[in-house]
A tleap script that builds the chain and sets N, CA, C and O, in Angstrom:
source leaprc.protein.ff14SB
mol = sequence {
  NMET SER ASN TYR GLN PRO LEU HIE PHE ILE
  ASP GLN PRO ILE GLU VAL ILE PHE ASP GLN
  PRO PRO LYS LEU GLU LYS LYS PRO GLY CYS
  PRO ASN GLY PHE VAL TRP GLU GLY GLN THR
  TYR ARG ILE VAL GLU GLN ILE THR GLU TRP
  HIE ASP TYR GLN ARG ARG GLY ARG MET ALA
  ASN ASN MET ARG PRO VAL HIE LEU GLU ALA
  ALA THR GLN HIE GLY SER TRP GLY VAL GLY
  ARG ASP TYR PHE ARG VAL ARG VAL GLU SER
  GLY GLN ILE PHE ASP LEU TYR TYR ASP ARG
  ALA PRO ARG GLY SER ASP HIE ARG LYS GLY
  ALA TRP VAL LEU VAL GLY GLU MET PHE GLU
  CALA
}
set mol.1.N position { 2.717 -10.361 -17.775 }
set mol.1.CA position { 2.638 -8.715 -17.627 }
set mol.1.C position { 2.084 -7.645 -18.040 }
set mol.1.O position { 2.008 -7.611 -19.268 }
set mol.2.N position { 1.560 -6.528 -17.380 }
set mol.2.CA position { 1.022 -5.415 -18.097 }
set mol.2.C position { 2.717 -4.462 -18.333 }
set mol.2.O position { 3.780 -4.662 -17.747 }
set mol.3.N position { 2.372 -3.413 -19.428 }
set mol.3.CA position { 3.310 -2.767 -19.782 }
set mol.3.C position { 2.520 -1.278 -19.643 }
set mol.3.O position { 1.534 -0.892 -20.271 }
set mol.4.N position { 3.141 -0.720 -18.812 }
set mol.4.CA position { 2.337 0.331 -18.165 }
set mol.4.C position { 3.181 1.759 -18.906 }
set mol.4.O position { 4.403 1.765 -18.758 }
set mol.5.N position { 2.647 2.753 -19.562 }
set mol.5.CA position { 3.208 4.066 -20.297 }
set mol.5.C position { 2.719 4.865 -19.158 }
set mol.5.O position { 1.867 4.515 -18.341 }
set mol.6.N position { 3.512 6.237 -19.214 }
set mol.6.CA position { 3.257 7.251 -19.052 }
set mol.6.C position { 2.016 8.195 -19.906 }
set mol.6.O position { 2.174 8.047 -21.118 }
set mol.7.N position { 1.497 8.601 -19.762 }
set mol.7.CA position { 0.075 9.463 -20.489 }
set mol.7.C position { 0.231 10.653 -19.648 }
set mol.7.O position { 0.632 11.616 -20.302 }
set mol.8.N position { 0.059 10.868 -18.525 }
set mol.8.CA position { 0.018 12.563 -18.230 }
set mol.8.C position { 0.903 12.742 -16.667 }
set mol.8.O position { 0.643 12.521 -15.484 }
set mol.9.N position { 2.080 13.274 -17.455 }
set mol.9.CA position { 2.881 13.765 -15.977 }
set mol.9.C position { 2.173 15.114 -15.502 }
set mol.9.O position { 1.859 16.147 -16.092 }
set mol.10.N position { 2.025 14.548 -13.828 }
set mol.10.CA position { 1.552 15.745 -12.971 }
set mol.10.C position { 2.363 16.287 -12.029 }
set mol.10.O position { 2.534 17.506 -12.054 }
set mol.11.N position { 3.062 15.421 -10.948 }
set mol.11.CA position { 3.601 15.833 -10.185 }
set mol.11.C position { 3.323 17.049 -8.882 }
set mol.11.O position { 4.096 17.794 -8.281 }
set mol.12.N position { 1.591 16.786 -8.789 }
set mol.12.CA position { 1.342 18.159 -7.709 }
set mol.12.C position { 0.573 17.202 -6.100 }
set mol.12.O position { 0.092 16.077 -6.238 }
set mol.13.N position { 0.597 17.689 -5.158 }
set mol.13.CA position { 0.262 17.562 -3.721 }
set mol.13.C position { -1.186 16.810 -3.835 }
set mol.13.O position { -2.111 17.218 -4.538 }
set mol.14.N position { -1.205 16.029 -3.290 }
set mol.14.CA position { -2.908 15.405 -3.189 }
set mol.14.C position { -2.882 15.192 -1.865 }
set mol.14.O position { -1.923 14.869 -1.164 }
set mol.15.N position { -4.677 15.518 -1.386 }
set mol.15.CA position { -5.186 14.702 -0.157 }
set mol.15.C position { -4.815 13.302 -0.234 }
set mol.15.O position { -4.481 13.017 -1.384 }
set mol.16.N position { -4.769 12.571 0.367 }
set mol.16.CA position { -5.365 10.626 0.617 }
set mol.16.C position { -6.420 11.040 1.985 }
set mol.16.O position { -6.696 11.912 2.809 }
set mol.17.N position { -6.775 9.541 1.441 }
set mol.17.CA position { -8.517 9.212 2.237 }
set mol.17.C position { -7.475 7.954 2.605 }
set mol.17.O position { -6.464 7.408 2.165 }
set mol.18.N position { -8.271 7.888 3.542 }
set mol.18.CA position { -7.733 6.157 4.219 }
set mol.18.C position { -9.226 5.987 4.943 }
set mol.18.O position { -9.797 6.974 5.407 }
set mol.19.N position { -9.801 4.673 5.000 }
set mol.19.CA position { -10.660 4.411 5.109 }
set mol.19.C position { -10.680 3.811 6.985 }
set mol.19.O position { -11.674 3.856 7.709 }
set mol.20.N position { -9.381 3.325 7.363 }
set mol.20.CA position { -8.962 2.944 8.518 }
set mol.20.C position { -7.739 4.119 8.841 }
set mol.20.O position { -7.248 4.461 7.765 }
set mol.21.N position { -7.220 4.704 9.789 }
set mol.21.CA position { -5.875 5.437 9.894 }
set mol.21.C position { -5.042 4.599 9.699 }
set mol.21.O position { -5.477 3.493 10.018 }
set mol.22.N position { -4.156 4.575 9.369 }
set mol.22.CA position { -2.481 4.221 8.902 }
set mol.22.C position { -2.260 3.513 10.592 }
set mol.22.O position { -2.909 3.875 11.572 }
set mol.23.N position { -1.513 2.772 10.589 }
set mol.23.CA position { -0.822 1.993 11.765 }
set mol.23.C position { 0.369 2.708 12.235 }
set mol.23.O position { 0.640 2.971 13.407 }
set mol.24.N position { 1.402 3.138 10.639 }
set mol.24.CA position { 2.397 3.954 11.038 }
set mol.24.C position { 2.467 4.840 10.253 }
set mol.24.O position { 2.295 4.817 9.034 }
set mol.25.N position { 2.785 5.852 11.083 }
set mol.25.CA position { 2.728 7.447 9.857 }
set mol.25.C position { 3.166 7.223 9.010 }
set mol.25.O position { 2.616 7.035 7.925 }
set mol.26.N position { 4.666 7.165 9.348 }
set mol.26.CA position { 5.800 7.494 8.106 }
set mol.26.C position { 5.460 5.882 7.231 }
set mol.26.O position { 6.132 5.832 6.201 }
set mol.27.N position { 4.883 5.051 7.371 }
set mol.27.CA position { 4.822 4.106 6.265 }
set mol.27.C position { 3.313 3.296 6.050 }
set mol.27.O position { 2.835 2.162 6.072 }
set mol.28.N position { 2.871 4.946 5.793 }
set mol.28.CA position { 0.754 4.351 5.891 }
set mol.28.C position { 0.470 3.558 5.133 }
set mol.28.O position { -0.692 3.195 5.317 }
set mol.29.N position { 1.137 2.868 4.005 }
set mol.29.CA position { 0.208 2.288 2.916 }
set mol.29.C position { -0.153 2.988 2.321 }
set mol.29.O position { -0.129 4.218 2.292 }
set mol.30.N position { -0.843 1.659 1.323 }
set mol.30.CA position { -1.399 2.526 0.192 }
set mol.30.C position { -2.657 2.888 0.724 }
set mol.30.O position { -3.292 2.263 1.573 }
set mol.31.N position { -3.147 4.542 -0.154 }
set mol.31.CA position { -4.486 5.299 0.691 }
set mol.31.C position { -5.507 4.835 0.217 }
set mol.31.O position { -5.315 4.803 -0.999 }
set mol.32.N position { -7.210 4.172 0.607 }
set mol.32.CA position { -8.297 4.182 -0.530 }
set mol.32.C position { -8.598 5.185 -1.138 }
set mol.32.O position { -9.755 5.225 -1.556 }
set mol.33.N position { -7.851 6.155 -1.370 }
set mol.33.CA position { -8.573 7.212 -2.109 }
set mol.33.C position { -7.728 8.337 -2.164 }
set mol.33.O position { -6.612 8.298 -1.646 }
set mol.34.N position { -8.296 9.665 -2.932 }
set mol.34.CA position { -8.044 10.711 -2.986 }
set mol.34.C position { -7.994 12.124 -3.521 }
set mol.34.O position { -8.431 12.233 -4.666 }
set mol.35.N position { -7.732 12.788 -3.174 }
set mol.35.CA position { -8.247 13.711 -3.925 }
set mol.35.C position { -7.049 14.991 -4.605 }
set mol.35.O position { -5.977 15.405 -4.164 }
set mol.36.N position { -7.766 15.298 -5.738 }
set mol.36.CA position { -6.644 15.889 -6.918 }
set mol.36.C position { -7.938 17.278 -7.156 }
set mol.36.O position { -9.150 17.092 -7.043 }
set mol.37.N position { -7.384 18.407 -7.443 }
set mol.37.CA position { -7.845 19.399 -7.751 }
set mol.37.C position { -9.286 19.576 -7.864 }
set mol.37.O position { -9.887 19.999 -8.851 }
set mol.38.N position { -9.921 19.099 -6.421 }
set mol.38.CA position { -11.352 19.354 -6.195 }
set mol.38.C position { -11.664 17.931 -6.499 }
set mol.38.O position { -11.513 17.470 -5.368 }
set mol.39.N position { -11.916 17.155 -7.067 }
set mol.39.CA position { -11.982 15.608 -7.359 }
set mol.39.C position { -11.571 14.629 -6.338 }
set mol.39.O position { -10.486 14.703 -5.762 }
set mol.40.N position { -12.540 13.616 -6.094 }
set mol.40.CA position { -12.072 12.365 -5.760 }
set mol.40.C position { -12.057 11.710 -6.259 }
set mol.40.O position { -12.942 11.574 -7.103 }
set mol.41.N position { -10.889 10.660 -6.104 }
set mol.41.CA position { -10.938 9.290 -6.658 }
set mol.41.C position { -10.509 8.400 -5.651 }
set mol.41.O position { -9.486 8.398 -4.966 }
set mol.42.N position { -11.506 7.626 -5.693 }
set mol.42.CA position { -11.633 6.263 -4.846 }
set mol.42.C position { -10.591 5.368 -5.622 }
set mol.42.O position { -10.322 5.473 -6.819 }
set mol.43.N position { -10.109 4.563 -4.820 }
set mol.43.CA position { -9.330 3.503 -5.244 }
set mol.43.C position { -10.091 2.147 -5.351 }
set mol.43.O position { -11.020 1.750 -4.647 }
set mol.44.N position { -9.396 1.454 -6.535 }
set mol.44.CA position { -10.119 -0.226 -6.185 }
set mol.44.C position { -9.175 -1.328 -6.453 }
set mol.44.O position { -9.619 -2.474 -6.385 }
set mol.45.N position { -7.943 -1.140 -6.747 }
set mol.45.CA position { -6.857 -1.548 -6.535 }
set mol.45.C position { -5.276 -0.932 -7.140 }
set mol.45.O position { -4.977 -0.120 -8.015 }
set mol.46.N position { -4.243 -2.037 -5.888 }
set mol.46.CA position { -3.509 -1.311 -5.779 }
set mol.46.C position { -2.539 -2.531 -6.682 }
set mol.46.O position { -2.347 -3.709 -6.383 }
set mol.47.N position { -2.025 -1.729 -7.902 }
set mol.47.CA position { -1.676 -2.870 -9.093 }
set mol.47.C position { -0.241 -2.885 -8.910 }
set mol.47.O position { 0.292 -3.124 -9.993 }
set mol.48.N position { 0.629 -2.723 -7.950 }
set mol.48.CA position { 2.154 -2.500 -7.361 }
set mol.48.C position { 2.301 -1.162 -6.661 }
set mol.48.O position { 1.748 -0.074 -6.825 }
set mol.49.N position { 3.592 -1.775 -5.500 }
set mol.49.CA position { 4.451 -0.877 -4.873 }
set mol.49.C position { 5.736 -0.731 -4.748 }
set mol.49.O position { 6.279 -1.832 -4.647 }
set mol.50.N position { 6.613 0.321 -4.701 }
set mol.50.CA position { 7.973 0.129 -4.795 }
set mol.50.C position { 7.941 1.104 -3.652 }
set mol.50.O position { 6.977 1.738 -3.226 }
set mol.51.N position { 9.579 1.094 -3.112 }
set mol.51.CA position { 10.241 2.344 -2.269 }
set mol.51.C position { 11.547 2.471 -2.944 }
set mol.51.O position { 12.237 1.664 -3.568 }
set mol.52.N position { 11.691 3.745 -2.633 }
set mol.52.CA position { 13.172 4.947 -2.658 }
set mol.52.C position { 13.404 5.194 -1.279 }
set mol.52.O position { 12.661 5.968 -0.674 }
set mol.53.N position { 14.413 4.588 -0.676 }
set mol.53.CA position { 15.344 4.785 0.449 }
set mol.53.C position { 16.522 5.110 0.544 }
set mol.53.O position { 17.104 5.188 1.626 }
set mol.54.N position { 17.039 5.344 -0.555 }
set mol.54.CA position { 17.986 5.998 -1.162 }
set mol.54.C position { 18.281 7.077 -0.697 }
set mol.54.O position { 17.294 7.794 -0.857 }
set mol.55.N position { 19.384 7.847 -0.013 }
set mol.55.CA position { 19.792 9.155 0.884 }
set mol.55.C position { 20.363 10.020 -0.148 }
set mol.55.O position { 21.318 9.594 -0.798 }
set mol.56.N position { 19.919 11.110 -0.358 }
set mol.56.CA position { 20.165 12.306 -1.247 }
set mol.56.C position { 21.317 13.419 -0.904 }
set mol.56.O position { 21.492 13.636 0.295 }
set mol.57.N position { 21.886 13.932 -1.569 }
set mol.57.CA position { 22.560 15.151 -1.201 }
set mol.57.C position { 23.553 15.250 0.622 }
set mol.57.O position { 24.427 14.414 0.855 }
set mol.58.N position { 23.347 15.902 1.241 }
set mol.58.CA position { 24.116 15.596 2.116 }
set mol.58.C position { 23.997 15.012 3.560 }
set mol.58.O position { 24.750 15.029 4.534 }
set mol.59.N position { 22.265 14.280 3.222 }
set mol.59.CA position { 22.272 12.892 3.963 }
set mol.59.C position { 23.086 11.551 3.546 }
set mol.59.O position { 23.496 10.567 4.161 }
set mol.60.N position { 23.117 11.975 2.258 }
set mol.60.CA position { 24.125 10.758 1.706 }
set mol.60.C position { 25.136 10.232 2.674 }
set mol.60.O position { 25.299 9.039 2.927 }
set mol.61.N position { 25.846 11.300 3.227 }
set mol.61.CA position { 27.409 11.386 3.804 }
set mol.61.C position { 27.321 11.314 4.966 }
set mol.61.O position { 28.383 11.118 5.558 }
set mol.62.N position { 25.451 11.491 6.192 }
set mol.62.CA position { 26.015 11.237 7.158 }
set mol.62.C position { 26.166 9.814 7.880 }
set mol.62.O position { 26.072 9.522 9.072 }
set mol.63.N position { 26.413 9.084 6.829 }
set mol.63.CA position { 26.376 7.428 7.996 }
set mol.63.C position { 27.022 7.061 7.568 }
set mol.63.O position { 27.222 7.275 6.373 }
set mol.64.N position { 27.856 6.155 8.416 }
set mol.64.CA position { 28.711 5.172 8.098 }
set mol.64.C position { 28.232 3.907 7.195 }
set mol.64.O position { 27.255 3.245 7.545 }
set mol.65.N position { 29.043 3.573 5.894 }
set mol.65.CA position { 28.781 3.156 4.894 }
set mol.65.C position { 27.157 1.692 5.152 }
set mol.65.O position { 26.108 1.562 4.521 }
set mol.66.N position { 27.933 0.631 6.749 }
set mol.66.CA position { 27.466 -0.252 6.888 }
set mol.66.C position { 26.074 -0.080 7.122 }
set mol.66.O position { 25.247 -0.877 6.677 }
set mol.67.N position { 25.642 1.351 8.091 }
set mol.67.CA position { 24.994 1.839 8.399 }
set mol.67.C position { 23.667 2.515 6.971 }
set mol.67.O position { 22.447 2.683 6.951 }
set mol.68.N position { 24.837 2.719 5.952 }
set mol.68.CA position { 23.689 3.420 5.161 }
set mol.68.C position { 23.315 2.181 4.279 }
set mol.68.O position { 22.174 2.317 3.837 }
set mol.69.N position { 23.694 1.444 4.028 }
set mol.69.CA position { 23.307 0.430 3.465 }
set mol.69.C position { 21.806 -0.370 4.172 }
set mol.69.O position { 20.700 -0.550 3.662 }
set mol.70.N position { 22.204 -0.635 5.187 }
set mol.70.CA position { 20.672 -0.919 5.787 }
set mol.70.C position { 19.563 0.069 6.053 }
set mol.70.O position { 18.528 -0.374 6.549 }
set mol.71.N position { 19.665 1.453 5.762 }
set mol.71.CA position { 18.708 2.537 5.617 }
set mol.71.C position { 18.319 2.248 4.223 }
set mol.71.O position { 17.126 2.505 4.063 }
set mol.72.N position { 18.885 1.814 3.178 }
set mol.72.CA position { 18.619 2.361 1.704 }
set mol.72.C position { 18.112 0.803 1.552 }
set mol.72.O position { 17.769 0.512 0.406 }
set mol.73.N position { 18.012 -0.247 2.539 }
set mol.73.CA position { 17.059 -1.331 2.157 }
set mol.73.C position { 15.491 -0.683 2.986 }
set mol.73.O position { 14.412 -0.483 2.427 }
set mol.74.N position { 15.770 -0.506 4.187 }
set mol.74.CA position { 14.674 -0.668 4.948 }
set mol.74.C position { 14.204 0.947 5.433 }
set mol.74.O position { 13.331 1.264 6.241 }
set mol.75.N position { 14.875 1.590 4.842 }
set mol.75.CA position { 14.336 3.333 5.098 }
set mol.75.C position { 14.982 3.649 6.670 }
set mol.75.O position { 15.104 2.892 7.632 }
set mol.76.N position { 15.337 5.084 6.504 }
set mol.76.CA position { 15.219 5.785 8.180 }
set mol.76.C position { 14.219 7.173 8.345 }
set mol.76.O position { 13.485 7.835 7.611 }
set mol.77.N position { 14.538 7.182 9.380 }
set mol.77.CA position { 12.747 8.290 9.660 }
set mol.77.C position { 13.690 9.706 8.775 }
set mol.77.O position { 14.814 10.183 8.936 }
set mol.78.N position { 12.296 10.069 7.617 }
set mol.78.CA position { 12.203 11.005 7.374 }
set mol.78.C position { 13.111 11.034 6.246 }
set mol.78.O position { 13.509 12.141 5.886 }
set mol.79.N position { 13.604 9.738 5.471 }
set mol.79.CA position { 14.133 9.888 4.306 }
set mol.79.C position { 13.542 8.559 3.203 }
set mol.79.O position { 13.528 7.364 3.497 }
set mol.80.N position { 13.153 9.078 2.090 }
set mol.80.CA position { 12.483 7.913 1.556 }
set mol.80.C position { 11.129 8.518 0.572 }
set mol.80.O position { 10.697 9.669 0.515 }
set mol.81.N position { 10.708 7.399 -0.085 }
set mol.81.CA position { 9.202 7.510 -0.866 }
set mol.81.C position { 8.567 6.229 -1.053 }
set mol.81.O position { 9.108 5.243 -1.554 }
set mol.82.N position { 7.373 6.304 -0.617 }
set mol.82.CA position { 6.574 4.781 -0.815 }
set mol.82.C position { 5.900 5.118 -2.244 }
set mol.82.O position { 5.429 6.253 -2.315 }
set mol.83.N position { 5.834 4.664 -2.888 }
set mol.83.CA position { 5.176 4.506 -4.623 }
set mol.83.C position { 4.231 3.680 -4.437 }
set mol.83.O position { 4.365 2.801 -3.585 }
set mol.84.N position { 2.954 3.796 -5.272 }
set mol.84.CA position { 2.174 3.275 -5.594 }
set mol.84.C position { 1.253 3.739 -6.798 }
set mol.84.O position { 0.820 4.848 -7.114 }
set mol.85.N position { 1.067 2.009 -7.558 }
set mol.85.CA position { 0.212 2.688 -8.902 }
set mol.85.C position { -0.879 1.796 -8.565 }
set mol.85.O position { -0.970 0.692 -8.029 }
set mol.86.N position { -1.707 2.679 -9.077 }
set mol.86.CA position { -3.205 2.051 -8.291 }
set mol.86.C position { -3.937 2.198 -9.852 }
set mol.86.O position { -3.413 2.587 -10.896 }
set mol.87.N position { -5.225 1.776 -9.624 }
set mol.87.CA position { -6.316 2.002 -10.812 }
set mol.87.C position { -7.479 2.258 -9.978 }
set mol.87.O position { -7.759 1.355 -9.190 }
set mol.88.N position { -8.133 3.177 -9.979 }
set mol.88.CA position { -9.372 4.055 -9.124 }
set mol.88.C position { -11.063 4.009 -10.095 }
set mol.88.O position { -10.870 3.875 -11.303 }
set mol.89.N position { -11.942 4.064 -9.859 }
set mol.89.CA position { -13.184 3.686 -9.979 }
set mol.89.C position { -13.431 3.871 -11.575 }
set mol.89.O position { -14.071 2.978 -12.130 }
set mol.90.N position { -12.911 5.104 -12.448 }
set mol.90.CA position { -13.369 5.520 -13.802 }
set mol.90.C position { -12.314 4.535 -14.410 }
set mol.90.O position { -12.282 4.694 -15.631 }
set mol.91.N position { -11.373 3.498 -13.949 }
set mol.91.CA position { -10.444 2.948 -14.494 }
set mol.91.C position { -9.119 3.269 -14.673 }
set mol.91.O position { -8.288 2.364 -14.755 }
set mol.92.N position { -8.723 4.706 -14.762 }
set mol.92.CA position { -8.023 5.610 -14.643 }
set mol.92.C position { -6.719 4.926 -14.051 }
set mol.92.O position { -7.012 4.065 -13.221 }
set mol.93.N position { -5.490 5.067 -14.238 }
set mol.93.CA position { -4.279 4.085 -13.529 }
set mol.93.C position { -3.491 5.681 -13.318 }
set mol.93.O position { -3.512 6.631 -14.101 }
set mol.94.N position { -2.780 5.567 -11.907 }
set mol.94.CA position { -2.197 6.555 -11.253 }
set mol.94.C position { -0.743 6.075 -10.525 }
set mol.94.O position { -0.536 5.049 -9.877 }
set mol.95.N position { -0.005 6.947 -10.790 }
set mol.95.CA position { 1.486 6.394 -9.830 }
set mol.95.C position { 1.126 7.688 -8.841 }
set mol.95.O position { 0.618 8.790 -9.052 }
set mol.96.N position { 1.641 7.010 -7.654 }
set mol.96.CA position { 1.364 8.200 -6.227 }
set mol.96.C position { 2.351 7.695 -5.940 }
set mol.96.O position { 2.896 6.703 -6.424 }
set mol.97.N position { 2.898 8.906 -4.444 }
set mol.97.CA position { 4.157 8.483 -3.353 }
set mol.97.C position { 3.619 9.545 -2.559 }
set mol.97.O position { 3.002 10.594 -2.739 }
set mol.98.N position { 4.358 8.488 -1.063 }
set mol.98.CA position { 4.339 9.207 0.211 }
set mol.98.C position { 5.665 9.602 0.242 }
set mol.98.O position { 6.526 8.723 0.210 }
set mol.99.N position { 6.060 11.047 0.312 }
set mol.99.CA position { 7.879 11.379 0.502 }
set mol.99.C position { 7.414 11.553 2.158 }
set mol.99.O position { 6.542 12.177 2.762 }
set mol.100.N position { 8.503 10.643 2.503 }
set mol.100.CA position { 8.804 10.352 4.038 }
set mol.100.C position { 9.689 11.767 4.383 }
set mol.100.O position { 10.221 11.840 5.491 }
set mol.101.N position { 9.790 12.534 3.723 }
set mol.101.CA position { 10.593 13.556 4.118 }
set mol.101.C position { 9.864 14.659 4.849 }
set mol.101.O position { 8.988 15.107 4.110 }
set mol.102.N position { 9.900 15.401 6.283 }
set mol.102.CA position { 9.319 16.325 6.565 }
set mol.102.C position { 9.417 17.816 6.377 }
set mol.102.O position { 10.517 18.322 6.154 }
set mol.103.N position { 8.476 18.443 6.446 }
set mol.103.CA position { 8.302 19.626 5.587 }
set mol.103.C position { 8.494 21.093 7.136 }
set mol.103.O position { 7.760 21.957 7.616 }
set mol.104.N position { 9.038 20.902 7.225 }
set mol.104.CA position { 9.485 21.810 8.643 }
set mol.104.C position { 8.835 21.183 9.828 }
set mol.104.O position { 8.227 20.117 9.935 }
set mol.105.N position { 9.211 22.420 10.974 }
set mol.105.CA position { 8.396 21.896 12.392 }
set mol.105.C position { 7.008 21.386 12.194 }
set mol.105.O position { 6.607 20.300 12.611 }
set mol.106.N position { 6.257 22.323 11.474 }
set mol.106.CA position { 5.000 22.414 11.787 }
set mol.106.C position { 4.322 21.014 10.477 }
set mol.106.O position { 3.097 21.103 10.387 }
set mol.107.N position { 4.534 20.613 10.157 }
set mol.107.CA position { 4.428 19.442 8.926 }
set mol.107.C position { 5.586 18.407 8.707 }
set mol.107.O position { 6.210 18.276 7.653 }
set mol.108.N position { 5.862 17.389 10.349 }
set mol.108.CA position { 6.319 16.437 10.168 }
set mol.108.C position { 5.982 15.044 9.626 }
set mol.108.O position { 6.884 14.280 9.283 }
set mol.109.N position { 4.979 14.786 9.566 }
set mol.109.CA position { 4.411 13.685 8.783 }
set mol.109.C position { 4.743 13.646 7.364 }
set mol.109.O position { 3.960 12.826 6.887 }
set mol.110.N position { 5.481 14.095 6.452 }
set mol.110.CA position { 5.896 14.050 4.991 }
set mol.110.C position { 4.416 14.847 4.358 }
set mol.110.O position { 3.703 15.634 4.980 }
set mol.111.N position { 4.220 14.329 2.840 }
set mol.111.CA position { 3.524 14.261 2.160 }
set mol.111.C position { 3.193 13.754 0.654 }
set mol.111.O position { 4.031 13.719 -0.247 }
set mol.112.N position { 1.832 13.365 0.529 }
set mol.112.CA position { 1.505 12.909 -0.552 }
set mol.112.C position { 1.666 13.926 -2.026 }
set mol.112.O position { 1.727 15.153 -2.103 }
set mol.113.N position { 1.709 12.744 -3.253 }
set mol.113.CA position { 2.171 13.469 -4.450 }
set mol.113.C position { 1.606 13.038 -5.317 }
set mol.113.O position { 1.834 11.847 -5.109 }
set mol.114.N position { 0.846 13.067 -6.421 }
set mol.114.CA position { 0.114 12.653 -7.535 }
set mol.114.C position { 1.226 12.962 -8.963 }
set mol.114.O position { 1.409 14.014 -9.576 }
set mol.115.N position { 1.911 11.427 -9.194 }
set mol.115.CA position { 3.146 11.828 -9.740 }
set mol.115.C position { 2.226 12.106 -12.119 }
set mol.115.O position { 2.229 12.896 -13.062 }
set mol.116.N position { 1.689 10.751 -11.687 }
set mol.116.CA position { 1.273 10.884 -13.053 }
set mol.116.C position { 0.199 10.052 -13.346 }
set mol.116.O position { 0.013 9.075 -12.619 }
set mol.117.N position { -0.495 10.256 -14.226 }
set mol.117.CA position { -1.367 8.991 -15.060 }
set mol.117.C position { -0.784 8.230 -15.880 }
set mol.117.O position { -0.104 8.669 -16.808 }
set mol.118.N position { -0.950 7.114 -15.674 }
set mol.118.CA position { -0.332 6.075 -16.756 }
set mol.118.C position { -1.289 5.174 -17.311 }
set mol.118.O position { -2.304 4.847 -16.696 }
set mol.119.N position { -0.952 4.690 -18.648 }
set mol.119.CA position { -2.356 3.534 -19.702 }
set mol.119.C position { -1.362 2.169 -19.627 }
set mol.119.O position { -0.146 2.011 -19.521 }
set mol.120.N position { -2.335 1.416 -19.720 }
set mol.120.CA position { -1.742 -0.173 -19.865 }
set mol.120.C position { -1.807 -0.139 -21.334 }
set mol.120.O position { -2.648 -0.045 -22.229 }
set mol.121.N position { -0.153 -0.295 -21.128 }
set mol.121.CA position { 0.102 -1.004 -23.597 }
set mol.121.C position { -0.442 -2.178 -23.776 }
set mol.121.O position { -0.429 -2.701 -24.890 }
savepdb mol mol.pdb
quit
């Protein structure tokens, strides 16, 4: 099993590329590429994926405990992040995530963020 270590922390919004439109807006899956700082990166491998559907702040207190447990496992509308560790054509490894939270009434689909570049130790 490989051990991945952070190389560069980026934490910037990105535009993603899907060869086929995702079936679900709020669970789009791993993209086929992304654009960061004007450069296009094609994803050649999805190394892993993980999900964080933890409700935070006020959102953590607005559900009954039984519903909160289910939402933490499976997500609920507008809450959580889907993370992906990917390898691009150049061989670089990046972590990115889809933030399911809407950014207002004009931007209800959430946003993609490039977390950082990793290296394989």
